[in-house]
N, C-alpha and C positions, 0 to 999 in steps of 0.2 A: 508781523509783530509781535514783542518779546514781551510778556507782562506780565506781572506776580501780585497776589497779595497780601499785603502786609498790614494787618490791623493791630497793629506797633510803629508803623507808620505814621504820624499825623505831623502836622504844617502851625507854624508858628509863625512871627510876623518876618523872620529872617529865613525862613524854607522849611524842605523838611526835616523831624529831626525823629532818628532811629536809637530805639532802647539797647542798649550794652555799648554805645559809642562811649569815646572821652571826650574829654574836651578836645585834644586834639580832633579831632576827626570833627568834634561840631563847630572849629574853626574853621575849616577844609570845608565842608559842607554852603558855611555862610559864604564862602568865596564864588559857590557858583553859581552865583546871580540868577534863582530860582526866583519868575516872574508870575506872579499870581492871571492867571485869564478866564476867562469869560465866557462860553462860548452856545450858541443860541441853537436849539435843539430844531436838525435834521441839517448842520453847518457842516463842512467836510474841514476837518482836520486835517487831515493828510490824507490827498490820495493816493494813490496807486502811480506809478510811475513817475511824484514827486521828488526834487530831490532838497530834503529838507533836514539837517541838521536838529532833529530838538526830539528830544525823551518829554515824556510826561506822568507827571504824581495825580492822577484822579483824589481831588475832596470832594465833592459832591457831584448826582448824576452818573447818567445810565450813557454808557456810548457801546459802538459794536465794529468789531474789526474783519474785513470780510474781503473775499475778493475777488472781482469783478471779473463779468467774462463780457463776452459780444452781444452785442442784442439789450443788453441791462439787465441781462441775470444776475446772482450775487449767491456765492456760498458764505455764509455768516461765520465765522472762524472762531470767532469768541466774543464774548460781552461785557465791556470793564466798568468795573462797579468799583466804588468807597474806596480808595489806598491803594488802587491798584499801578502798580510802575507799569506804563508799556511806552516800551524802546521800538523805534519802524527797524525793521529790518533791510536791507536794502543792498543792492546788488549796484551792476555797472548802468540798468537804464531806472534805477531809482527805486523807491520804494514799492516793497514789495507786495502789501496789502493797502486799502481805507481804510479810513478813522475817521469814524462819523455818532457825530454828538445825538442821540437817538433823542433824550432830552436835554436841558437845561444844563450845560456842564460846568464844573469849575474845578478848574488843575492848575497847578504850580508846572510849568516851563524851564525847561534849560536848555543847554545846550550840549548833545548827546555826546563831544570829542572831549568837550570839559568834564562831564561826570565820569569819563571814560578815565580819563588822564587823573582823577582825582581816587578813582575807585587801586589803582596801582598804587598808590603810596598811602592805603587806607584797609588792610583787612575787613572793617564792617560791611566795606562802603562794597566791598569787591565782592562780598559773600552777599548782600543784594543781587548783585548783576548774577550772580552763579544762579541761587536762585531762582531767581525767577525765570532763567535759560532750562533750570532742570525743571518748573512748574508749567514754560510752553510745552516745554516733549510733554509731558504725561497730561495735560488738557485735549492736546492735539489727538492724544494718544486714543486716548478712549472718548475723542469727535469724531474721533476716524470708523473707530468699533458702530460708536449709535448705527451710520449713517449705512455702514457697510453690512454688519450682521444682524444688531437691533429689531427687533419691529418696529413698525413704526407706533404702537400701544407702548415698547419696555425704553424707547430710546427719547417720547416725552417725561414719561417718567424720570429719565436719568439725570434729563436734562433740570426736571425741574429738584430735584433734590440736589443736585451740584447748588444750585440754584440760590438753595435754603444755607450749604452749609458753608457758600462765599458769604454769605449775608451775615450766620449767625457771626464769622469772625467781624463783623463790623459793628454789632449792634442794633444789626436791622431788622430783627427780626423778634416778632412779640407771640406768643403762646402756639407757633408751629401756621404766624402769619406774619406775610409782606407786599409792601406795595410792588407793584409787576409794570411799568409802562410798556410791555411789548403787548406788538398787535399782533395779531394773527399773521400775518404778510413776515413778521421781524421771524416771529417762530416755525413757519416755514421754513423761510433762508439759512435757518441756522440745523434743523432737520432731515431737507432733504425732501421733504411732503408740499404737495396745496394747500392753499389757506383752507381746500373745502375740508379736506384730509385734519389735518389740526382741527375744524374746527369737530371733527369725529371724533377724534381722539381726547378732545379735551370734556364733550359728554361723555365719553367714557369712565374716564376717570374718574366720573363723579357719580357716574351711574355705579359706581363697583366702590362708591364713598372712600377712595383715597386721595383724593383731593380737591379744591371749588376756586374755578378763578374766573372772579365776576369784577365787573365794573375797574379793572389797574390794582384786582387786591389776591393774592392767592393763598388761602388757607387749608394746610397739611390738614387732613380729618384723621388721615390712618397712617401714622409716622416710617412705624414699622411694616407693617402691612405694603405698604410701597417700593422701602427698600427690600424686603424679601424677594419682592416681582420684578424691578428694575434689577436687581444683582448689585445693587450702588454699592460701591464699596471708598467711601469718603479718601481713603490716606493722598490721593494723587493730591488732594485739593489739598492736604495741608502741606504738600513736598516743601 
C-alpha cells in the first residue's frame, strides 16, 4: 500500500477536495466517481493477493496495512488515519499487503486506474500521488529503523510520537492527548515485540513520566523529553 496523510484533503458530497485545485481540477475530481463506504471494525478491505482496482481516502476511523505470513502472523507496516490516501500496491500476484479496518472506518473509494489517468491531466492531482509515494518511503524507512536498530522502548516511544504528529495534522490531538484504539496485539505486530513485552514498555514509559496509555486514550506527559529520548525528528511525517 502507498499512503499519505493530507490534512488539506477533505470530503464533500461530490468527493475529495484539495486546497490549491482550480475549477478544472475540481471538475476532474468529480468525474472520478468517489463512493462513500463504511466498513465495520475487523473488516478486511483489501486482502493480500487480491486483484482489486480501488483507492481510498480515509474520512474517519483507524485501519492498518500489514504483510501476512504463513501461520497467521503479520507485520503491521503502518496505521491508516483520517485524511490518509491508500493506494494498494499490486504485482502479478495481486495486492502486496492486507488493508484492515481496526475500528469502524469510513472512506471514499474510487478506481485507482481512473485516478491515475486523471492525475496525468492535472499537476495538483499528480502531486498528491507523488507525495503519497515519497511519504510511503519515508515512513517505511523509519519503521524499518525502529525494528532493526532502535531499542524496544525507543521504538515504542517513536511510534507514539509519530501517531501524535500525524493526528495533530487532522486536528485529532487536544492538549497532547488523543484517542487510540490500538490493542497491545496491534502494537506488538507493528513494533516486532510480543504483547507481554509491549505491556512492559508501556509501563516503563508511564513510570518515566513520558506518556500514559489507558482505556484507549494516550496522554503525552513530557513531549520534549520523549522526543529527546526517542531521537524523533518529525520531518518525515510532513514530507
